[in-house]
N, C-alpha and C positions, 0 to 999 in steps of 0.2 A: 076109575082113574081120577075123576073130579073129586071124589071123596078122599082119595089118598092125598091129593094136592091140598085140599081144604084142611085135612087133618095135619099135614106137614106145616101149613101156615099157622094153624092154631098152636102147635107145639113150639114153633119158632117164636110166636108172639108171647106165649107163657114163659119161655126161656129168657126172652129179652126183658120181660117184666121182672122176673126173679133176679136177673143180673143187675138191672138198674136199682132195684130195691136193696139188694145186698151192698152195692156200691155206695148208695146214699147213706145207709146205716153205718158203713165203715167211715165215711167222711164225717158224719155226725159224731161218731165216737172220737175220732182224732181232734175235732174241733172242741169237744168237751174237755179232753185232756189238756189242750192248749189253753182253754179258758181257765181251768183250775190252776195251771202253772202261772198264768198272768195274775190271777187273784192272789196267789201266795206271794208273788213278787211285789204286788201292790201293798199287801200287809207288811212285808218286810221293810219296804220303803217308807210306809207311814210310821212304823215303829222307829226307824232311824230319824225321820223328820221330827217326831216327838222328842227324841233324845236331844236333837240339835236345838229345838226350841227351848228345852230346859237349860241346856248349856248357854244359850244366848241370854236367857233371863238371868242366869247366874253371872255371866260376864258383865251385864249391865249394872249390877248392884254396886253401890259405892264401897261396901265392905270388901268385895272381891278386888275392885280396882285399887283400893288402898293397900290391901294385902300384897297384891302383885307388884305394885309400885315400890313398896318397901323391900320386897324380896328381890326384884330384878334390878332396881335402880338405886338401892340403898337410900331411899328417901326416909326422912324422919319428921316427926312433929316438933313443934317448938318445945324446948326444954328437954328433949330427949338427946341422948348422946349415942353416936354411932360407933361401933367397934368393928374394926377391919382386921380380919385374920388373913395373913399372907400365906399362900401355899408355896410348896416347892416349885421351882421353875419347870421341872419335868411334868408335874401334875398340872400346871397352868397350861402348858402347850397341849397336853392331851385333852384337858377339859374344854379348851376353846375350840379344838378341832371337832369335838363331839357335838357341840352346840349347833342347833338348827336356828330357824327364825324364831323370833319372840312369840309369834302366834302359835307355832308348834309347841313351844314350851308351855305357854298358858293353856293351850287346849289339852295337852297331856296331863298337866298338873290338875286341872279342873276335872278331867275325866277320871283320873286316879282318885281324887277326893270323893267324887260321886260313887265310884265303884266301891271304895272303902266303906262309905256310909251304907251302901246297899248290902254289903257282906255282913254287917253287924245285925245281930238279932234285935228284936223290939225292946227287950229289957235293957240291953246295953245302950241303945239309943236314948232311952229315958234317963238312965244313969248319967250319960254324957250331957244330956240336956240340963239336968238339975245340978250336977256336981262338976261339970266341965270334962272334956275328954282327957284320957290318960296321956301323960307326957311320955314320949318315946325316948 
């Protein structure tokens, strides 16, 4: 009788040990999945941060500021003449309704310029560097 009770206690102890081991391995597996997910999110955020740093550096350059001031505010240098082209009234109302803040416009134009440059192959970039970009 005592042997049966002792054997039953040993079987329960082994079962408890196996259950806890499997439970711990399952928790470890889930934690590793979550760690991988967080690492991928960190990499994506770091890539986005790098892009924003590049854009910030571009925004700080005097060339960009001058270009955007000319484009948005119709500014000109001394000796230059400004030409104003009037649009139809229908087009003016729709174009002013579509416009967002100036920061959105600057951000989208700078982002589009960067993306356009990235789409070009290396040979085209060199040609643009030496001979100037193609006029559209």
